[in-house]
FIKOLZA-1660 file (N, C-alpha, C; in steps of 0.1 Angstrom, whole numbers, plus 5000, padded with zeros to 4 digits):
% residues 183
   i   px   py   pz ch aa at
   1 3854 2915 4227  A  M  N
   1 3847 2905 4218  A  M CA
   1 3832 2906 4222  A  M  C
   2 3824 2908 4212  A  A  N
   2 3810 2909 4213  A  A CA
   2 3804 2895 4216  A  A  C
   3 3793 2895 4224  A  R  N
   3 3786 2883 4227  A  R CA
   3 3776 2880 4215  A  R  C
   4 3776 2868 4212  A  A  N
   4 3767 2864 4201  A  A CA
   4 3752 2864 4207  A  A  C
   5 3743 2868 4199  A  L  N
   5 3729 2868 4203  A  L CA
   5 3724 2854 4201  A  L  C
   6 3717 2849 4212  A  R  N
   6 3711 2836 4211  A  R CA
   6 3697 2838 4204  A  R  C
   7 3694 2828 4196  A  K  N
   7 3680 2828 4191  A  K CA
   7 3671 2823 4202  A  K  C
   8 3660 2830 4202  A  Q  N
   8 3650 2826 4212  A  Q CA
   8 3643 2813 4208  A  Q  C
   9 3642 2803 4217  A  R  N
   9 3636 2790 4214  A  R CA
   9 3621 2792 4212  A  R  C
  10 3616 2784 4202  A  P  N
  10 3601 2785 4201  A  P CA
  10 3595 2779 4213  A  P  C
  11 3582 2783 4216  A  P  N
  11 3576 2777 4228  A  P CA
  11 3574 2762 4226  A  P  C
  12 3574 2755 4237  A  L  N
  12 3571 2741 4237  A  L CA
  12 3557 2738 4232  A  L  C
  13 3554 2727 4225  A  P  N
  13 3541 2724 4222  A  P CA
  13 3532 2721 4234  A  P  C
  14 3519 2724 4233  A  R  N
  14 3510 2722 4244  A  R CA
  14 3500 2711 4240  A  R  C
  15 3497 2703 4250  A  F  N
  15 3487 2692 4248  A  F CA
  15 3477 2692 4259  A  F  C
  16 3466 2685 4257  A  A  N
  16 3456 2683 4267  A  A CA
  16 3449 2669 4263  A  A  C
  17 3441 2665 4273  A  V  N
  17 3432 2653 4271  A  V CA
  17 3418 2657 4275  A  V  C
  18 3409 2653 4266  A  A  N
  18 3395 2657 4269  A  A CA
  18 3385 2646 4264  A  A  C
  19 3373 2647 4268  A  W  N
  19 3362 2639 4263  A  W CA
  19 3351 2648 4257  A  W  C
  20 3347 2644 4246  A  F  N
  20 3336 2652 4239  A  F CA
  20 3323 2644 4240  A  F  C
  21 3315 2647 4250  A  P  N
  21 3303 2639 4252  A  P CA
  21 3292 2642 4241  A  P  C
  22 3286 2631 4237  A  A  N
  22 3276 2632 4227  A  A CA
  22 3262 2630 4235  A  A  C
  23 3258 2641 4241  A  V  N
  23 3246 2640 4249  A  V CA
  23 3234 2646 4241  A  V  C
  24 3223 2640 4245  A  E  N
  24 3211 2646 4239  A  E CA
  24 3209 2660 4245  A  E  C
  25 3206 2670 4237  A  G  N
  25 3206 2684 4242  A  G CA
  25 3219 2691 4240  A  G  C
  26 3228 2685 4233  A  L  N
  26 3241 2692 4231  A  L CA
  26 3240 2705 4224  A  L  C
  27 3230 2707 4216  A  D  N
  27 3227 2719 4209  A  D CA
  27 3224 2731 4219  A  D  C
  28 3217 2728 4230  A  R  N
  28 3215 2738 4241  A  R CA
  28 3228 2742 4248  A  R  C
  29 3236 2732 4251  A  I  N
  29 3249 2735 4257  A  I CA
  29 3257 2744 4248  A  I  C
  30 3258 2740 4235  A  E  N
  30 3266 2748 4225  A  E CA
  30 3260 2762 4223  A  E  C
  31 3247 2763 4224  A  A  N
  31 3241 2777 4223  A  A CA
  31 3245 2786 4234  A  A  C
  32 3246 2780 4247  A  V  N
  32 3250 2788 4258  A  V CA
  32 3265 2792 4256  A  V  C
  33 3273 2782 4252  A  R  N
  33 3287 2784 4250  A  R CA
  33 3290 2795 4239  A  R  C
  34 3281 2795 4229  A  A  N
  34 3283 2805 4218  A  A CA
  34 3281 2819 4223  A  A  C
  35 3272 2820 4233  A  R  N
  35 3269 2833 4238  A  R CA
  35 3279 2838 4249  A  R  C
  36 3285 2828 4256  A  H  N
  36 3292 2832 4268  A  H CA
  36 3306 2827 4269  A  H  C
  37 3311 2818 4261  A  D  N
  37 3324 2812 4262  A  D CA
  37 3333 2816 4251  A  D  C
  38 3344 2823 4253  A  P  N
  38 3353 2827 4243  A  P CA
  38 3360 2815 4236  A  P  C
  39 3360 2804 4242  A  M  N
  39 3366 2792 4236  A  M CA
  39 3356 2784 4227  A  M  C
  40 3343 2789 4227  A  G  N
  40 3333 2782 4219  A  G CA
  40 3336 2780 4205  A  G  C
  41 3342 2791 4198  A  P  N
  41 3345 2789 4184  A  P CA
  41 3357 2780 4181  A  P  C
  42 3365 2777 4192  A  H  N
  42 3377 2770 4190  A  H CA
  42 3376 2755 4193  A  H  C
  43 3367 2751 4201  A  V  N
  43 3366 2737 4205  A  V CA
  43 3351 2734 4210  A  V  C
  44 3347 2722 4206  A  A  N
  44 3333 2718 4210  A  A CA
  44 3332 2716 4225  A  A  C
  45 3320 2715 4230  A  A  N
  45 3318 2712 4244  A  A CA
  45 3325 2700 4248  A  A  C
  46 3333 2700 4259  A  H  N
  46 3341 2689 4263  A  H CA
  46 3343 2689 4278  A  H  C
  47 3348 2678 4283  A  L  N
  47 3352 2676 4297  A  L CA
  47 3367 2674 4297  A  L  C
  48 3374 2683 4303  A  T  N
  48 3389 2682 4303  A  T CA
  48 3393 2672 4313  A  T  C
  49 3402 2663 4309  A  L  N
  49 3407 2653 4318  A  L CA
  49 3422 2656 4322  A  L  C
  50 3429 2662 4313  A  V  N
  50 3443 2667 4315  A  V CA
  50 3443 2681 4309  A  V  C
  51 3445 2691 4318  A  F  N
  51 3445 2705 4313  A  F CA
  51 3457 2708 4304  A  F  C
  52 3456 2718 4295  A  P  N
  52 3467 2721 4286  A  P CA
  52 3480 2723 4294  A  P  C
  53 3491 2717 4288  A  F  N
  53 3504 2719 4294  A  F CA
  53 3515 2719 4283  A  F  C
  54 3525 2726 4285  A  P  N
  54 3537 2726 4276  A  P CA
  54 3546 2715 4279  A  P  C
  55 3551 2708 4269  A  T  N
  55 3560 2697 4272  A  T CA
  55 3570 2694 4260  A  T  C
  56 3581 2689 4263  A  A  N
  56 3590 2684 4253  A  A CA
  56 3587 2670 4249  A  A  C
  57 3578 2663 4256  A  L  N
  57 3574 2650 4251  A  L CA
  57 3567 2651 4238  A  L  C
  58 3569 2640 4230  A  T  N
  58 3563 2640 4216  A  T CA
  58 3548 2636 4217  A  T  C
  59 3541 2639 4206  A  A  N
  59 3527 2635 4206  A  A CA
  59 3526 2620 4207  A  A  C
  60 3535 2613 4201  A  L  N
  60 3535 2598 4201  A  L CA
  60 3537 2593 4215  A  L  C
  61 3546 2599 4223  A  Q  N
  61 3548 2595 4237  A  Q CA
  61 3536 2598 4245  A  Q  C
  62 3529 2609 4243  A  L  N
  62 3517 2612 4250  A  L CA
  62 3506 2603 4246  A  L  C
  63 3505 2600 4233  A  E  N
  63 3494 2591 4229  A  E CA
  63 3496 2577 4235  A  E  C
  64 3508 2572 4235  A  T  N
  64 3511 2559 4241  A  T CA
  64 3507 2559 4256  A  T  C
  65 3510 2569 4263  A  H  N
  65 3506 2570 4277  A  H CA
  65 3491 2570 4279  A  H  C
  66 3484 2579 4271  A  V  N
  66 3470 2580 4273  A  V CA
  66 3463 2567 4268  A  V  C
  67 3468 2561 4257  A  R  N
  67 3462 2548 4252  A  R CA
  67 3463 2537 4263  A  R  C
  68 3475 2536 4269  A  K  N
  68 3477 2526 4280  A  K CA
  68 3467 2528 4291  A  K  C
  69 3466 2540 4296  A  V  N
  69 3456 2543 4307  A  V CA
  69 3442 2540 4302  A  V  C
  70 3438 2545 4291  A  A  N
  70 3424 2543 4286  A  A CA
  70 3421 2529 4284  A  A  C
  71 3430 2521 4279  A  A  N
  71 3428 2507 4276  A  A CA
  71 3425 2499 4289  A  A  C
  72 3429 2504 4300  A  G  N
  72 3426 2497 4313  A  G CA
  72 3414 2502 4320  A  G  C
  73 3406 2511 4314  A  W  N
  73 3395 2517 4320  A  W CA
  73 3382 2513 4314  A  W  C
  74 3372 2509 4322  A  P  N
  74 3359 2506 4316  A  P CA
  74 3351 2519 4312  A  P  C
  75 3342 2518 4303  A  P  N
  75 3333 2529 4299  A  P CA
  75 3326 2534 4312  A  P  C
  76 3324 2547 4312  A  I  N
  76 3318 2554 4324  A  I CA
  76 3304 2560 4321  A  I  C
  77 3293 2555 4326  A  P  N
  77 3280 2563 4324  A  P CA
  77 3281 2576 4332  A  P  C
  78 3277 2587 4325  A  V  N
  78 3279 2600 4331  A  V CA
  78 3266 2608 4329  A  V  C
  79 3262 2616 4339  A  S  N
  79 3251 2625 4337  A  S CA
  79 3256 2639 4342  A  S  C
  80 3252 2649 4335  A  F  N
  80 3254 2663 4339  A  F CA
  80 3241 2669 4342  A  F  C
  81 3240 2677 4353  A  R  N
  81 3227 2683 4356  A  R CA
  81 3228 2696 4364  A  R  C
  82 3238 2699 4371  A  T  N
  82 3239 2711 4379  A  T CA
  82 3247 2722 4373  A  T  C
  83 3242 2734 4371  A  V  N
  83 3250 2745 4367  A  V CA
  83 3256 2752 4379  A  V  C
  84 3268 2755 4379  A  R  N
  84 3275 2761 4390  A  R CA
  84 3285 2772 4386  A  R  C
  85 3286 2783 4393  A  G  N
  85 3296 2793 4390  A  G CA
  85 3309 2789 4398  A  G  C
  86 3320 2794 4392  A  A  N
  86 3333 2792 4399  A  A CA
  86 3342 2804 4397  A  A  C
  87 3348 2808 4408  A  G  N
  87 3357 2819 4407  A  G CA
  87 3352 2832 4402  A  G  C
  88 3339 2834 4403  A  N  N
  88 3333 2847 4397  A  N CA
  88 3337 2850 4383  A  N  C
  89 3340 2839 4375  A  E  N
  89 3344 2840 4361  A  E CA
  89 3338 2829 4353  A  E  C
  90 3338 2817 4358  A  F  N
  90 3335 2805 4350  A  F CA
  90 3321 2800 4354  A  F  C
  91 3314 2794 4344  A  V  N
  91 3301 2787 4346  A  V CA
  91 3303 2773 4341  A  V  C
  92 3300 2763 4350  A  F  N
  92 3302 2749 4347  A  F CA
  92 3289 2742 4347  A  F  C
  93 3288 2732 4338  A  L  N
  93 3278 2722 4339  A  L CA
  93 3284 2709 4345  A  L  C
  94 3281 2706 4358  A  M  N
  94 3288 2697 4366  A  M CA
  94 3283 2682 4363  A  M  C
  95 3293 2673 4363  A  A  N
  95 3290 2659 4362  A  A CA
  95 3285 2654 4375  A  A  C
  96 3275 2646 4375  A  Q  N
  96 3269 2641 4388  A  Q CA
  96 3273 2626 4388  A  Q  C
  97 3264 2618 4381  A  R  N
  97 3267 2603 4381  A  R CA
  97 3280 2602 4372  A  R  C
  98 3289 2594 4377  A  G  N
  98 3302 2591 4371  A  G CA
  98 3313 2600 4375  A  G  C
  99 3310 2610 4383  A  A  N
  99 3320 2620 4386  A  A CA
  99 3332 2614 4394  A  A  C
 100 3330 2605 4403  A  A  N
 100 3341 2598 4410  A  A CA
 100 3350 2590 4401  A  A  C
 101 3343 2583 4392  A  A  N
 101 3351 2575 4382  A  A CA
 101 3359 2584 4373  A  A  C
 102 3353 2595 4369  A  I  N
 102 3361 2604 4360  A  I CA
 102 3373 2610 4367  A  I  C
 103 3371 2613 4380  A  T  N
 103 3382 2619 4388  A  T CA
 103 3393 2608 4389  A  T  C
 104 3389 2596 4391  A  Q  N
 104 3400 2585 4392  A  Q CA
 104 3407 2584 4379  A  Q  C
 105 3400 2585 4367  A  L  N
 105 3406 2585 4354  A  L CA
 105 3416 2596 4352  A  L  C
 106 3411 2608 4356  A  H  N
 106 3419 2620 4356  A  H CA
 106 3432 2618 4364  A  H  C
 107 3431 2613 4376  A  D  N
 107 3443 2610 4385  A  D CA
 107 3452 2600 4378  A  D  C
 108 3447 2590 4372  A  R  N
 108 3455 2580 4365  A  R CA
 108 3462 2586 4353  A  R  C
 109 3456 2594 4346  A  L  N
 109 3462 2601 4334  A  L CA
 109 3474 2609 4338  A  L  C
 110 3473 2615 4350  A  Y  N
 110 3484 2623 4355  A  Y CA
 110 3495 2615 4362  A  Y  C
 111 3495 2602 4361  A  A  N
 111 3506 2594 4367  A  A CA
 111 3518 2594 4357  A  A  C
 112 3529 2589 4362  A  R  N
 112 3541 2587 4355  A  R CA
 112 3546 2600 4348  A  R  C
 113 3547 2600 4335  A  S  N
 113 3553 2611 4327  A  S CA
 113 3545 2624 4328  A  S  C
 114 3532 2623 4332  A  L  N
 114 3524 2636 4333  A  L CA
 114 3523 2641 4347  A  L  C
 115 3529 2634 4357  A  R  N
 115 3527 2638 4371  A  R CA
 115 3532 2652 4373  A  R  C
 116 3542 2657 4367  A  Q  N
 116 3548 2670 4369  A  Q CA
 116 3538 2681 4364  A  Q  C
 117 3528 2677 4355  A  Y  N
 117 3519 2687 4350  A  Y CA
 117 3506 2689 4357  A  Y  C
 118 3504 2681 4368  A  L  N
 118 3492 2681 4376  A  L CA
 118 3491 2695 4382  A  L  C
 119 3479 2701 4380  A  R  N
 119 3477 2714 4387  A  R CA
 119 3472 2712 4401  A  R  C
 120 3481 2716 4410  A  R  N
 120 3478 2714 4424  A  R CA
 120 3471 2726 4430  A  R  C
 121 3469 2737 4422  A  D  N
 121 3463 2749 4427  A  D CA
 121 3448 2748 4427  A  D  C
 122 3442 2737 4422  A  M  N
 122 3427 2736 4423  A  M CA
 122 3424 2721 4424  A  M  C
 123 3412 2719 4430  A  E  N
 123 3407 2705 4431  A  E CA
 123 3400 2702 4418  A  E  C
 124 3402 2690 4413  A  Y  N
 124 3395 2686 4400  A  Y CA
 124 3381 2682 4403  A  Y  C
 125 3372 2688 4395  A  E  N
 125 3358 2685 4396  A  E CA
 125 3353 2684 4381  A  E  C
 126 3348 2672 4377  A  P  N
 126 3345 2670 4363  A  P CA
 126 3333 2679 4359  A  P  C
 127 3335 2686 4348  A  H  N
 127 3325 2695 4343  A  H CA
 127 3327 2699 4329  A  H  C
 128 3317 2705 4323  A  I  N
 128 3318 2711 4310  A  I CA
 128 3318 2726 4312  A  I  C
 129 3328 2734 4308  A  T  N
 129 3327 2748 4309  A  T CA
 129 3317 2753 4299  A  T  C
 130 3307 2761 4303  A  V  N
 130 3297 2766 4294  A  V CA
 130 3298 2782 4293  A  V  C
 131 3306 2788 4302  A  A  N
 131 3308 2803 4301  A  A CA
 131 3320 2807 4308  A  A  C
 132 3326 2818 4303  A  R  N
 132 3337 2824 4309  A  R CA
 132 3336 2839 4307  A  R  C
 133 3333 2846 4318  A  Q  N
 133 3331 2860 4317  A  Q CA
 133 3337 2867 4329  A  Q  C
 134 3349 2873 4327  A  P  N
 134 3356 2879 4339  A  P CA
 134 3349 2892 4344  A  P  C
 135 3341 2898 4336  A  E  N
 135 3335 2911 4341  A  E CA
 135 3322 2907 4349  A  E  C
 136 3321 2912 4361  A  P  N
 136 3311 2907 4371  A  P CA
 136 3296 2907 4365  A  P  C
 137 3292 2918 4359  A  A  N
 137 3278 2918 4354  A  A CA
 137 3276 2908 4343  A  A  C
 138 3286 2906 4334  A  R  N
 138 3284 2896 4323  A  R CA
 138 3285 2882 4329  A  R  C
 139 3293 2880 4339  A  Y  N
 139 3294 2867 4346  A  Y CA
 139 3280 2864 4352  A  Y  C
 140 3274 2873 4359  A  E  N
 140 3261 2870 4366  A  E CA
 140 3251 2867 4355  A  E  C
 141 3251 2875 4344  A  A  N
 141 3241 2872 4333  A  A CA
 141 3244 2858 4327  A  A  C
 142 3256 2854 4325  A  A  N
 142 3259 2841 4319  A  A CA
 142 3255 2830 4329  A  A  C
 143 3257 2832 4342  A  L  N
 143 3253 2822 4351  A  L CA
 143 3238 2820 4351  A  L  C
 144 3230 2832 4351  A  A  N
 144 3216 2831 4350  A  A CA
 144 3211 2825 4337  A  A  C
 145 3217 2828 4326  A  D  N
 145 3213 2823 4313  A  D CA
 145 3215 2808 4313  A  D  C
 146 3227 2803 4317  A  A  N
 146 3230 2789 4317  A  A CA
 146 3221 2781 4327  A  A  C
 147 3218 2787 4338  A  T  N
 147 3209 2780 4348  A  T CA
 147 3195 2778 4342  A  T  C
 148 3190 2788 4335  A  A  N
 148 3177 2787 4329  A  A CA
 148 3177 2778 4316  A  A  C
 149 3187 2779 4308  A  A  N
 149 3188 2772 4296  A  A CA
 149 3191 2757 4297  A  A  C
 150 3198 2754 4308  A  L  N
 150 3204 2740 4309  A  L CA
 150 3197 2732 4320  A  L  C
 151 3184 2734 4321  A  R  N
 151 3177 2726 4331  A  R CA
 151 3176 2711 4326  A  R  C
 152 3174 2702 4335  A  G  N
 152 3173 2688 4331  A  G CA
 152 3186 2681 4333  A  G  C
 153 3187 2669 4327  A  E  N
 153 3198 2660 4328  A  E CA
 153 3203 2657 4314  A  E  C
 154 3216 2656 4313  A  Y  N
 154 3223 2653 4301  A  Y CA
 154 3232 2641 4303  A  Y  C
 155 3229 2630 4296  A  T  N
 155 3235 2617 4299  A  T CA
 155 3243 2612 4286  A  T  C
 156 3254 2605 4289  A  A  N
 156 3262 2599 4279  A  A CA
 156 3271 2589 4285  A  A  C
 157 3278 2581 4277  A  V  N
 157 3288 2571 4283  A  V CA
 157 3301 2576 4277  A  V  C
 158 3311 2577 4287  A  L  N
 158 3324 2581 4283  A  L CA
 158 3331 2568 4278  A  L  C
 159 3333 2567 4265  A  R  N
 159 3338 2555 4259  A  R CA
 159 3352 2557 4253  A  R  C
 160 3356 2570 4251  A  D  N
 160 3369 2573 4245  A  D CA
 160 3374 2587 4250  A  D  C
 161 3386 2589 4249  A  V  N
 161 3392 2602 4252  A  V CA
 161 3400 2607 4240  A  V  C
 162 3402 2620 4240  A  S  N
 162 3409 2626 4228  A  S CA
 162 3422 2633 4233  A  S  C
 163 3433 2630 4226  A  L  N
 163 3445 2638 4228  A  L CA
 163 3445 2650 4219  A  L  C
 164 3447 2661 4225  A  L  N
 164 3446 2674 4218  A  L CA
 164 3459 2681 4217  A  L  C
 165 3461 2688 4206  A  S  N
 165 3472 2698 4205  A  S CA
 165 3466 2712 4206  A  S  C
 166 3472 2720 4215  A  V  N
 166 3467 2733 4218  A  V CA
 166 3478 2743 4212  A  V  C
 167 3474 2750 4201  A  A  N
 167 3484 2759 4195  A  A CA
 167 3482 2773 4201  A  A  C
 168 3493 2781 4200  A  P  N
 168 3492 2795 4204  A  P CA
 168 3480 2802 4197  A  P  C
 169 3473 2810 4203  A  G  N
 169 3462 2817 4196  A  G CA
 169 3449 2809 4198  A  G  C
 170 3449 2797 4204  A  G  N
 170 3437 2790 4207  A  G CA
 170 3433 2779 4198  A  G  C
 171 3440 2777 4187  A  K  N
 171 3436 2766 4178  A  K CA
 171 3438 2753 4185  A  K  C
 172 3428 2745 4184  A  I  N
 172 3429 2731 4191  A  I CA
 172 3426 2721 4180  A  I  C
 173 3435 2711 4180  A  E  N
 173 3434 2700 4170  A  E CA
 173 3433 2686 4178  A  E  C
 174 3424 2678 4173  A  R  N
 174 3423 2664 4179  A  R CA
 174 3433 2656 4172  A  R  C
 175 3443 2651 4179  A  L  N
 175 3454 2643 4174  A  L CA
 175 3450 2628 4173  A  L  C
 176 3443 2623 4184  A  A  N
 176 3439 2609 4184  A  A CA
 176 3427 2607 4193  A  A  C
 177 3418 2599 4189  A  D  N
 177 3407 2595 4198  A  D CA
 177 3410 2580 4203  A  D  C
 178 3411 2579 4216  A  L  N
 178 3416 2566 4222  A  L CA
 178 3405 2560 4230  A  L  C
 179 3401 2548 4226  A  P  N
 179 3389 2541 4233  A  P CA
 179 3393 2536 4247  A  P  C
 180 3383 2537 4255  A  L  N
 180 3384 2530 4268  A  L CA
 180 3382 2515 4266  A  L  C
 181 3386 2507 4275  A  D  N
 181 3384 2492 4274  A  D CA
 181 3369 2489 4272  A  D  C
 182 3366 2482 4261  A  A  N
 182 3352 2479 4258  A  A CA
 182 3348 2465 4263  A  A  C
 183 3355 2459 4271  A  R  N
 183 3352 2445 4275  A  R CA
 183 3338 2445 4282  A  R  C
% end
């Protein structure tokens, strides 16, 4: 008797949580990203709070979790000002003021149903990725370009977070913008 072939299951949907800061000078950040970040065409400059993960949880279940965490969190004044390379591939614009509070929000978002998706292979440091170049010469050029182009301080207040759907091929869709507690 021949074995029946099983249909391959489609991949699980992937989700993430991010903040899209409306900083003065965002055009300079986006210009660097357009030159050096392959994700530039797919998603605006953002600070990732929960990295993309595949899950069988529904978008509604995730939105409920993120909404509950966000509702209990006050707005966070944030400033970005230091450009730093990471892993000889990435270039980050690092959060300075507000970084500790953002890290606490990140940790809280990974509680309960998202705990299993926490990436333990790296320490969380709040940042905006402005370049990704795996080839050494291009990485060095991107780091130098970002350092020169992004001098100064970029400030904003983190007042909401966005639940994102991350499709195969890089398409990213904002499913919900969820406000932090505005009290």
